[in-house]
C-alpha positions in Angstrom: -2.8 37.0 72.5 -4.8 40.1 70.5 -7.9 40.0 69.4 -7.2 38.8 66.1 -6.2 36.1 68.0 -9.0 35.3 70.1 -11.1 35.3 67.7 -9.7 33.9 64.9 -9.2 30.8 67.6 -13.1 30.4 68.0 -13.4 26.7 65.9 -17.3 26.5 66.9 -18.5 29.8 65.6 -19.8 31.4 62.4 -17.7 34.4 60.6 -20.5 36.9 61.6 -20.3 35.6 65.0 -16.3 36.5 65.5 -16.9 39.0 64.4 -19.4 40.4 66.8 -17.5 38.8 70.2 -16.9 41.0 72.4 -13.8 41.1 74.3 -13.5 40.7 78.2 -13.3 44.4 79.4 -10.1 43.8 80.9 -8.5 42.2 77.7 -5.7 44.6 77.9 -5.2 43.8 81.9 -4.9 39.7 81.5 -2.7 37.9 83.9 -2.5 34.7 81.5 0.1 33.5 84.2 -2.6 32.7 86.0 -5.3 31.5 83.4 -6.1 27.5 83.2 -8.3 28.7 79.9 -9.7 32.5 79.8 -13.5 32.8 80.0 -16.4 35.1 80.3 -19.2 36.6 79.3 -19.9 38.5 76.2 -21.4 41.8 78.4 -23.0 42.8 74.8 -25.2 39.3 74.5 -24.6 38.3 78.0 -26.2 34.1 76.8 -23.2 33.9 75.7 -20.2 33.0 76.9 -16.3 31.8 74.8 -13.3 30.0 76.7 -10.3 29.8 75.0 -7.7 27.3 76.0 -4.3 26.9 74.9 -3.5 23.7 72.9 0.5 24.5 73.0 1.1 27.3 71.3 -2.6 27.1 69.4 -5.1 29.2 70.7 -8.7 26.9 71.2 -12.2 28.5 71.6 -15.6 27.4 71.8 -18.6 30.0 72.0 -20.8 28.3 74.7 -24.5 29.1 75.5 -26.8 29.9 78.6 -29.5 27.6 79.8 -32.6 29.8 79.4 -34.4 27.9 82.1 -33.6 28.0 85.3 -31.0 25.8 88.3 -32.4 24.7 91.0 -31.5 27.8 93.6 -32.7 25.3 96.8 -29.7 23.6 96.7 -25.7 24.2 96.4 -24.4 23.0 93.0 -21.4 22.2 91.3 -19.6 23.4 88.6 -18.2 20.5 86.4 -14.6 22.5 85.1 -12.9 23.2 88.4 -15.3 21.0 91.1 -16.2 24.2 93.2 -19.9 24.5 94.4 -21.4 27.5 95.1 -25.3 28.9 96.3 -28.0 30.9 94.0 -26.8 31.6 90.7 -22.9 31.0 90.9 -23.7 28.0 88.7 -25.4 27.8 84.8 -26.2 25.4 82.0 -24.5 25.6 79.7 -23.9 24.5 75.5 -21.7 24.6 72.9 -22.7 24.3 69.7 -20.6 21.4 67.9 -17.7 21.7 64.7 -18.6 21.1 61.2 -21.8 19.2 59.7 -22.3 18.0 63.2 -22.7 21.7 64.8 -24.4 22.9 61.6 -27.5 20.1 61.4 -28.4 21.9 65.6 -26.2 18.9 67.7 -24.2 20.7 71.3 -23.4 19.7 74.4 -23.6 21.1 77.3 -22.1 21.8 80.9 -22.6 23.0 84.4 -19.6 26.0 85.1 -19.4 28.8 87.4 -21.9 31.7 85.5 -19.0 34.9 85.2 -16.5 31.2 83.6 -14.0 32.2 86.2 -12.6 29.4 87.6 -8.9 29.9 87.1 -9.8 32.5 89.6 -12.1 29.6 91.4 -9.6 27.3 91.9 -7.0 30.6 93.5 -9.2 30.9 96.5 -5.9 30.5 99.9 -6.0 26.5 101.2 -6.9 25.8 104.5 -3.5 25.3 106.8 -5.0 22.4 108.9 -3.0 19.3 109.4 -4.7 17.5 106.9 -3.8 19.8 103.6 -1.4 18.7 101.9 1.5 21.5 100.6 -0.5 24.3 99.2 0.8 24.4 96.6 0.7 21.1 95.6 -3.0 20.9 96.4 -2.9 24.1 93.6 -0.7 22.2 90.9 -3.5 19.6 91.2 -6.4 21.6 91.4 -4.5 23.5 87.8 -3.6 19.9 86.6 -7.6 18.6 86.5 -9.0 22.3 85.4 -6.9 22.0 82.5 -7.8 18.4 82.0 -11.2 19.1 81.9 -12.0 22.0 80.4 -9.3 19.9 77.5 -12.0 17.3 77.4 -15.2 19.4 76.9 -13.3 21.9 74.3 -12.9 17.7 72.4 -16.1 16.8 73.1 -17.6 19.5 70.8 -15.1 19.3 68.0 -15.9 15.6 68.0 -18.2 14.4 64.8 -21.2 13.0 65.6 
């Protein structure tokens, strides 16, 4: 993907928002084979992030915004995309403006996501070799499938007309 393709993939942002988007610093070095979706925080506007996934050969992306209020830091939190659990600042509440008229009216969708938007890396941790685990490759395949389904569902919620 090129920077222009990334910008054109955004479905819930204005032309100005797409133009001002800052690509990840490692964009040219990304390991596309191990990315179930591309997610990153904007280095110039840390409250903004971007999620892009592929629908067939077409990239579809959204702008997400981190909630202002602090989450409870006294307990574990779970990312609703990769299902990884974190303590402290590992999970944040992100919202995305809906597309179309609903978004223009201020309608948003939100969910808890890994604060660094790096779920593709989080699901690729080594699977313990204990006897109660299945083949590590099948465990990873199940994690990838679940992540892809949940990311697709979140993007579909953003694009759903309300």
